[in-house]
TORMILO-265138 format. One record per residue (C-alpha): x, y, z. Coordinates in steps of 0.5 Angstrom, whole numbers. Each point is the difference from the previous one (the first is absolute). Example, Ala and Ser with C-alpha at 12.3 -4.5 7.8 and 13.67 -1.06 7.14 Angstrom:
<recs>
+-------+-------+-------+
:    px :    py :    pz :
+-------+-------+-------+
:    25 :    -9 :    16 :
:     2 :     7 :    -2 :
+-------+-------+-------+
</recs>
This chain:
<recs>
+-------+-------+-------+
:    px :    py :    pz :
+-------+-------+-------+
:    34 :   -96 :    19 :
:    -7 :    -1 :     0 :
:     0 :     5 :     6 :
:     5 :     5 :    -4 :
:    -5 :     0 :    -6 :
:    -6 :     2 :     6 :
:     4 :     5 :     3 :
:     1 :     4 :    -7 :
:    -7 :    -1 :    -2 :
:    -2 :     3 :     6 :
:     5 :     5 :    -1 :
:    -3 :     2 :    -7 :
:    -7 :     0 :     2 :
:     1 :     5 :     5 :
:     4 :     4 :    -5 :
:    -7 :    -1 :    -3 :
:    -3 :     3 :     5 :
:     3 :     6 :     1 :
:     1 :     2 :    -7 :
:    -8 :    -1 :     0 :
:    -1 :     5 :     5 :
:     5 :     5 :    -2 :
:    -3 :     1 :    -7 :
:    -7 :    -1 :     2 :
:    -1 :     8 :     2 :
:     3 :     3 :    -6 :
:    -3 :    -5 :    -4 :
:    -7 :     1 :     3 :
:     1 :     7 :    -1 :
:     1 :     0 :    -7 :
:    -6 :    -5 :    -2 :
:    -4 :     4 :     5 :
:     1 :     7 :    -3 :
:     1 :    -3 :    -8 :
:    -7 :     3 :    -1 :
:     2 :     8 :     2 :
:     7 :     0 :    -4 :
:     1 :     2 :    -7 :
:     5 :     0 :    -6 :
:    -4 :     5 :    -5 :
:    -2 :     7 :     2 :
:    -6 :    -1 :    -4 :
:    -3 :    -5 :     4 :
:     1 :     4 :     7 :
:    -7 :     3 :     4 :
:     1 :     6 :     1 :
:     3 :     3 :     7 :
:     1 :     6 :     3 :
:     7 :    -1 :     1 :
:     7 :    -3 :    -3 :
:     4 :    -2 :     6 :
:     7 :    -1 :    -2 :
:     4 :    -4 :     5 :
:     7 :     2 :     2 :
:     7 :    -4 :    -2 :
:     7 :     3 :    -1 :
:     3 :     6 :    -3 :
:     7 :     0 :    -3 :
:     3 :     8 :     1 :
:    -7 :     2 :     0 :
:    -2 :    -3 :    -6 :
:    -6 :    -6 :     1 :
:     3 :    -6 :    -1 :
:    -3 :    -4 :    -7 :
:    -6 :    -4 :     4 :
:    -1 :     7 :     4 :
:    -1 :     2 :    -7 :
:    -3 :    -5 :    -3 :
:    -5 :     2 :     6 :
:    -1 :     8 :    -2 :
:    -1 :    -2 :    -7 :
:    -5 :    -4 :     1 :
:    -4 :     5 :     5 :
:     1 :     5 :    -6 :
:    -4 :    -5 :    -5 :
:    -5 :    -1 :     6 :
:    -1 :     8 :     0 :
:     0 :     1 :    -7 :
:    -5 :    -6 :    -2 :
:    -4 :     4 :     6 :
:    -1 :    -6 :     4 :
:     3 :     4 :     6 :
:    -1 :     8 :     2 :
:     5 :     0 :     4 :
:     7 :    -3 :     2 :
:     3 :    -2 :     7 :
:     8 :    -2 :     1 :
:     1 :    -3 :     5 :
:     7 :    -2 :     3 :
:     6 :     0 :     5 :
:     3 :     8 :     1 :
:     3 :    -1 :     7 :
:     6 :     1 :    -3 :
:     2 :     6 :    -4 :
:     5 :    -4 :    -5 :
:    -6 :    -6 :    -1 :
:    -6 :     5 :    -2 :
:    -5 :    -6 :    -3 :
:    -5 :     6 :    -2 :
:     3 :     7 :    -3 :
:     3 :    -4 :    -6 :
:    -6 :    -3 :    -2 :
:    -4 :     7 :     1 :
:     5 :     3 :    -4 :
:    -1 :    -6 :    -6 :
:    -8 :     1 :     1 :
:     1 :     8 :    -2 :
:     5 :    -1 :    -6 :
:    -6 :    -5 :    -2 :
:    -5 :     6 :     0 :
:    -4 :    -3 :     6 :
:    -2 :     7 :     4 :
:     3 :     2 :     7 :
:    -7 :     0 :     3 :
:     0 :    -7 :    -2 :
:     5 :    -3 :     4 :
:     1 :    -2 :     6 :
:     5 :    -3 :     5 :
:     1 :    -3 :     6 :
:     7 :     0 :     3 :
:    -2 :    -5 :     5 :
:    -1 :    -6 :    -4 :
:     5 :    -4 :     4 :
:    -3 :    -7 :    -2 :
:    -6 :    -2 :    -5 :
:    -4 :     0 :     6 :
:     1 :     6 :     3 :
:    -1 :     3 :    -7 :
:    -7 :    -3 :     0 :
:    -2 :     1 :     6 :
:     2 :     8 :    -1 :
:    -3 :     0 :    -7 :
:    -7 :    -1 :     5 :
:     2 :     3 :     6 :
:     4 :     7 :    -3 :
:    -3 :     0 :    -7 :
:    -7 :    -2 :     0 :
:     1 :    -5 :    -5 :
:    -6 :    -4 :    -1 :
:     2 :    -3 :    -7 :
:     6 :    -1 :    -3 :
:     5 :    -4 :    -6 :
:     6 :    -2 :     4 :
:     6 :     0 :    -5 :
:     5 :    -4 :     1 :
:     4 :    -6 :    -3 :
:    -3 :    -8 :     0 :
:     4 :    -2 :     6 :
:    -3 :     5 :     4 :
:    -6 :     1 :    -2 :
:    -4 :    -6 :     4 :
:     2 :     3 :     6 :
:    -1 :     7 :    -1 :
:    -8 :    -2 :    -3 :
:    -1 :    -4 :     6 :
:     2 :     5 :     6 :
:    -4 :     6 :    -5 :
:    -6 :    -5 :     0 :
:     0 :    -2 :     7 :
:     0 :     8 :     2 :
:    -6 :     1 :    -3 :
:     2 :     3 :    -6 :
:    -2 :    -3 :    -6 :
:     6 :    -1 :    -4 :
:     2 :    -3 :    -7 :
:     8 :    -1 :    -2 :
:     3 :     2 :    -6 :
:     6 :    -4 :    -2 :
:     6 :     6 :    -2 :
:     3 :    -6 :    -3 :
:     8 :     1 :     2 :
:     5 :    -5 :     1 :
:    -1 :    -4 :     7 :
:     5 :    -4 :     2 :
:    -1 :    -7 :     3 :
:     3 :     3 :     6 :
:    -6 :     5 :     0 :
:    -5 :    -7 :     0 :
:     4 :    -2 :     6 :
:     0 :     5 :     4 :
:    -8 :     1 :    -1 :
:     0 :    -6 :     4 :
:     2 :     3 :     7 :
:    -3 :     6 :    -2 :
:    -7 :    -3 :    -1 :
:     0 :    -3 :     6 :
:     2 :     7 :     3 :
:    -6 :     3 :    -3 :
:    -5 :    -6 :     2 :
:     1 :     2 :     7 :
:     1 :     7 :    -1 :
:    -8 :     0 :    -2 :
:    -2 :    -5 :     5 :
:     3 :     4 :     6 :
:    -2 :     7 :    -4 :
:     7 :     3 :     1 :
:     0 :     8 :     0 :
:     7 :     2 :    -3 :
:     4 :     5 :     4 :
:    -2 :     6 :    -5 :
:    -7 :     3 :    -1 :
:    -1 :     7 :     1 :
:    -3 :     6 :    -5 :
:    -5 :    -2 :    -4 :
:    -1 :     1 :    -8 :
:    -5 :    -2 :    -3 :
:     1 :    -3 :    -7 :
:    -5 :     4 :    -3 :
:     3 :     7 :     1 :
:     7 :     2 :    -2 :
:     6 :    -4 :     1 :
:     6 :     5 :    -1 :
:     0 :     1 :     8 :
:     1 :    -7 :     1 :
:     7 :     1 :    -4 :
:     4 :     4 :     6 :
+-------+-------+-------+
</recs>
């Protein structure tokens, strides 16, 4: 009986140690980037661009989460907290174009065409930040996404030399979204440490110019 208790106690300790290691990176991101994350548009510092991270679309219409991000970007623009909006996402499959529906949403909200930039090769958060710096010349940005995603996104951007803040786009992140951040956070850490270069780079489109040539 004593031996069985010792085995059980060791098992519990192992589980706790493993759980602590697994949770360490996302917790580190959250506490480390907390001072750069905001809930209120009015409190944000001025930045060159609002960076809208991609999410799923449904029959050519932004999903609720993606629509919340687009709405938050509009609020930033109207409050004169940014001069441009960069929409980044996966456009590798026409049926899953994450950027064009957001562009149409922004246009319908009155954002001038020349101030809307599209990145069709933002296949993951790291690629989006890397390309924002290398392709669009972004040096300061307000990242627009939900709370579950924000610490990782801000960490990557700032690690790549972008002066980045994050705006919580509200929306309804699920428990599953937070769980998926655990492996995603480890991936982000290794991407930064290894300075991974995205698969696609290509022609440069300075964020200070006209965004409409990036639509096609």
